[in-house]
C-alpha positions in Angstrom: 0.0 0.0 0.0 1.2 3.5 -0.6 3.0 4.9 2.5 4.2 8.4 3.2 7.9 8.4 3.9 10.8 10.8 4.4 14.0 9.9 2.4 17.4 11.5 2.4 18.1 14.1 -0.3 21.7 13.0 -0.6 21.8 10.6 -3.6 24.7 8.7 -2.0 22.6 8.0 1.2 19.9 5.3 1.0 18.2 6.2 4.3 14.4 6.5 4.6 11.8 6.3 7.4 8.1 6.0 7.5 6.5 9.4 8.2 4.6 8.1 11.2 7.9 7.0 12.9 9.9 10.2 11.9 11.1 12.6 14.5 10.2 16.3 14.5 13.6 17.5 13.4 13.4 15.7 10.0 17.1 15.2 9.5 18.6 12.0 8.1 19.5 9.5 10.9 22.6 8.4 9.0 24.2 11.5 7.4 22.2 14.3 9.2 21.3 15.7 5.8 17.9 17.1 4.8 14.9 14.8 4.3 12.4 14.9 1.4 8.8 13.8 1.6 7.9 10.9 -0.7 5.7 7.9 -1.1 6.8 4.2 -1.1 4.8 1.1 -1.6 5.2 -0.9 1.6 3.3 -3.6 3.5 1.0 -2.3 6.2 2.3 -2.1 9.8 0.2 -2.8 12.8 1.2 -0.8 15.8 0.9 -3.2 18.7 0.1 -1.9 22.2 2.6 -3.1 24.7 0.8 -4.7 27.7 1.3 -2.9 31.0 3.1 -4.9 33.7 0.8 -6.3 36.3 1.0 -4.8 39.8 1.9 -7.4 42.4 -0.6 -8.0 45.1 0.5 -7.0 48.5 1.5 -9.9 50.9 -1.0 -9.1 53.6 
């Protein structure tokens, strides 16, 4: 499915990240260069909710 991504503008750098997982600063995580918005056809990702640890019952 078409997915919004950010990819590095540097032609020598192959870094890209899904838009939903990108940081606010929008700089390349590998070369710190500028990022460009684009679309890439990728499989869908399901964001799983991590279960909260159970609280232990008091020993009374």
